[in-house]
N, C-alpha and C positions, 0 to 999 in steps of 0.2 A: 504290429511289427516294429521293433525298436531300431534306432539308428544312432551310431556315434562315429566320430572322426578318428582316424588313426594315421600315424606318420609312416611312410614307407620311402624307399629310395626314389620312388617316382613322384613323391609329393604326398598330398593328403587323399586318402581313400575313405569310402564310406563302409563301415562294418555293419552290415545289416543282419539283424536277428530274425529269422523266419518264425512263423507260428509254432513250428515243431521244436524250436529252440536251437536250431542249427545257425551258426554264424557264418555268413558268406561275405567275403571282401569284394566290393565292387569299385572299380576305378572311376572316380568322378571326372567328367569331361573337363570342367574348369581347372581342376587340380592337375590333370594330365597336361593341359596346354601350358599352365604355369611352369610345370616341371620341364617341359620340353624347351620352353623359352630360356630356362635357367641352365639348360645343358645337361639336366639329369637324365633325360631320356634321349638316347642317341640311336644312330642307325644300327648299332650292334644289338641293341635291345629289341629292335623290330625284325632283325634278320632271322631267317629260319636256321636253327643250330645245325651244324654238320653232325651226321650220325656216325658214331664210331662203333664198329661192331667187330666181333670175331670173324675170321675168314674174309676180311674185307679185301684181301689181295687175291683171293681164289677166283678162278674163272670156272663157271659152271657150264659144262657141256650137257645140253638136255636134248633128248630124243622125243619128238612129238609124233605119235601115231594117230593120224587122222583116218577115221573109218570111211570117209566119203570124198576125199580128194583124189584126183587123178582118174576119176571114172566119168567125167563129163558133166558134173554138177557145178556150174559156174560160180554160184554163190558160195559154195563150200571152198572152192579153190581160192577165190579172192579173199574170203574172210580169214582163212588159214594163213595166207601170205601176209596179210596185214597184222595178224596176231604175232607171228614170228618176228616181223620187223619191229613191231611196237615193243616187245619184250627186250629184244637186243638193244634197241635205242634207249629205252628208259633205264636200262641197267648200266648204260655207259660202257658197254662191252664186257661187263662182268658176267653176263649170261650170254651164251652162244647157243641158241636153240635152232634145231633143224627139223623140218617137217618131213615125215615119211608117208607116202600115199597109201591108200587102202590095201590091206593084206601084206604089206612089205615086211613089217616086224611081227605083227600079230593079226590073226584072223578076228573077225568081229566078235565071235563067241569066246575068244581067248583074251580079249582086251582087258577086262577087269582084273583077272588074276595076273595077267602079264604086267600090268602097271604096278600091282601090289607087290610083285616079286622083283620088279626092277628091270624087266626085259625092255620095257619102254619107260621113260620118266613121266610122260604125260600122254593123254589121249583125248581126242574129240570123239565122243561115243554117245550112246543112249542107255539109260538105266534099265530099260526093258530087257536088254540082252543079258543082264546078270540077275534077273528076277529069281533064278534058281539059287543064287547065293544070298542075295538081299531081297526077300519077298516084297518089301515096300517099293522096290525098283519099278515094278510094273505100274504102280499108281503115281509114282513120282514122274514117270514118263507121260501117262495119260489116264484119266478116268473119262470114258466116252461122254461127250456132250457137256462136261464140266466147262463153265464159261470162261475159258482163257481166250477171250476174243481180242485182247490187245495187250501190249507189253506192259503198260503201266499198272494194269490190274494184277498181273502175275508178279510184277516187281514188288508190289505191296505185300502180297501173300508170302513171297519168298523172303524178303528182307525183314518184315515186321510182324508176321504172324507165326513164325516158327518153322517154316518148311526148310529153310537153310540149315537150321540146327538138326532137324530130323535127318536130312541128307548127310551131313558131316558126321554125326554120331554113328549112324548105321554103317557108313563106309570105313570109319576109323577102326572098327573091329577087324577089318580085313587088310589093314595096312594101306588104305587109299584115302587121299585127301580130295574132297569135292571142292573145286575152285569156284565154279559158277554153273548155273543152268544156262541153256542156250535155246532161245525161241527160234527154232528153224521154221520151215514152211509147214503147211497143213498136212495132216496125215488122215487117211481114212476115206478119201474120196475113192470110189470104186470104179474099176473098169469091168465091163461085162460083155459076154457074147450074146446075152439075152436081155430083153427089156425088163426093167425093174420098176414097177409103179407102186408096189406096197412091199413091206418086208415078207409077207407071205409068199411073194414070187421067188424068194430064195429057196423055197422047198424043193428038195431033190438036187440042188446045185452043189458042185464042188468048188469051195471058196478058200482062198488064202486070207487068213486073218488070225489074230491071236488076242489073248487077254479077254476082258469082259465083252469086247465087241464080238469076238468069236463065240462067246457063250450065248450072246443075243441071237446071232445068226443060227446057231444050232437049235436054239429055242424055236426058231421059225422053220426048222426042217432042213437046214443046210448041212453038208458034211465038210469038215475042215481038213485041208490038205496043207502040210508044212512044206514050203518051197522057199529057198533063198530068194531075196528080192531080185537079184540079177538074173534069175532063171525063170521069172514069171512069163516072159514072152514065149519061150520054148514050151513051158508047161501049158499055156493056153493053146498054142499052136498044135500041140500033140494031144489035146483034150484031157490032160491031167487036171486042168482047171477050167471052170466055166466063168469065174469071176475072181477078182483079187483086190484087196486093199494093200497098198504098199507105200507109195510116195505121193508127192504133190504133182501138180500138172507138169512142172518142169521135168520131173523124173519119168513120168508116163511118156512124155514127148520124147525124151532122150532114149527110152526103150523102144520107141516107135510102136506103141501099143495100138495105134489107129490101124495098123496093118492086120491085126488079128481080133480086135474088139470093136464092135459097132457102137457101144454105149459108154458114156461117162456119167456116173451116177453121183449127184450132189445132194445135200451139202456134205462136206467132210465131217466126220464124227469128232475130229480134233482140230480146231482152227489153227493151233500151233503144235508142232511136234516138239515136245520139250526134251531137248538133248542136254549135253553137259560136257564140261572139261574136267578131267580128273588128273591127279598127280600122285606119284609115289609119296606116301606120308613121311617116311624117313627122310627122303631127299628134301621135302618141303621143310621139315623140322630142323634140318641141318643148316638151312639157309639163314643168313642174318635177317633181322626184322625188315630192313629196308628192301631187300630183294624178295622177301615174302610178299611185301606190299606191292612190288612191281608185278608179281605173278597174279595177285588177286585183282589189282586195278586193270591190268591189260586184259585179263580174262573177262572182266565186266564190260569193258569197251567192246571186246570181241562179240559179246552177245548183241550189242546194238548193231554192229556191222552185219552180222548174219541175218538178223531180223529185217533190216532194211534192204539188204542185197537180194533177198528172195522175192521182193515185190516185182521188179522188172522181169526176173527169170520165170516166175509163175505166170505173169501176164502173157509172156511170149509162149509159154508152154500151152496155155489154154487156146491161144490162136492156132498153134501147130496142130493140136488135137482136132480143132474144128476144120482146119484146112485139110487134114487127113481124112475127113469124112465122118468123124465120130459125132453122134447125136447126144446132147446133154439132156439128162432126165433129172427132174427135181422131185424129191420125195415130198408128199403133202405134209402140211404142218401137223395134222393129227397123228400121222405115222411117226413123225420125229418126236412129238411129245410122249407118245407111248414108249418109244425106244429110250428116250432120255430117262424117264421115270424108272423103267425096268433096269437100266444100267446103274443108276444111282442106288437103287435098292440092293442090287447085287454087290456093289462096293460096300455099302453099310453092313451087309451080311457077313463081311470079313472080320467084323469086330470080335476081338478076343483071340484071333489067330497069331498076331504078332504085335508087340508093343509099339513099333514104329507105325504100322498101319493104323493102330488105334489112335495115335496122335494125329495122323493125317485125316482120319474120318472126322475128328473134332474140328480140326482147322478148316478143312474143306466145307464142312457144314456151316461154320460161321461165315466163310467167305461167300458161299452161295447167297446167304441172307444179305451180306454187304452188297453184292453185285446187284441184287434186286432193289435194295434201298437207294443205291447211287444211280444206276443206269435205268431203273424202271423196267416195266415189262417190255421185252423186245422179242423179236423172232429168234429162234435158235440160230446158232452161227452158220453162216454160209461160206 
């Protein structure tokens, strides 16, 4: 690697030629200090330049449809409030965003198309609800037992292994901008009217579930019944359901499921419910770059908010379920290993059905190997 000195306004720099032949200018510390002493480097050179953009005087009124605020989930209510406040503050009043509680602007099944068409400008939602429009949405939401056991592991997969690009490219075709994933609380812990000690015990039971998890339960003899999450209590009470997967302990406690179910079956098949914030793509593209960055950065912090806020609410939810008389049942490890292997094979069998799913299979396969290499052999997530 060769090196020569060059003159610049800030003094003498090192012009370094890399082995590939590329010349890279590196500011030498001694030269920088000499230039600073001579007054060649001033505060103006160190200050962040102001961003001058089109539409800089426009005020952007944004409607946020949150699918889970206003229904008693404290973590969602608090995180949405912080997100709105952060966007409005970071934009210095150039964005005025308002949150709308669940079902006010759009029903949960209408959210994706509604954001794409501009009925709402943004939404906090989950990709599984639009799997009929974007098939990869089911697996962006969850592959049962895929080891998303902590935020930093999924952050690496999302930011650096290509999942963010899969998400955004798949959604762009429908006029939707994916701003961020959201690691909400666990999904897939079951409530049941009957004791479950092995997966074979689901034989003959009517169960609420969907996706690959539902396929696995059917494989074990269960019948799948489609019921909205908010109607699970009534469905169990009227014997439409014998068991259900829906939400985290906080949600089960909020629904008072301990009144109609005796058993809480652990572990959850998805340690984190991977949700998302989406935005109308045209609206995002109309924004100047600095406000686009406000939306992206505020959304990313929102993900940290929701992941942390679910810790105390789920802890309180577990206590409420126990106090209500529910008994916790833990699936044996051999049963969990059997379920995890079956669900992974089912996911991989989707190869060739959709180009975005194909990319996910490759990325998740590599991520599973990375998880084992870094974390070592551990128990399946609890």
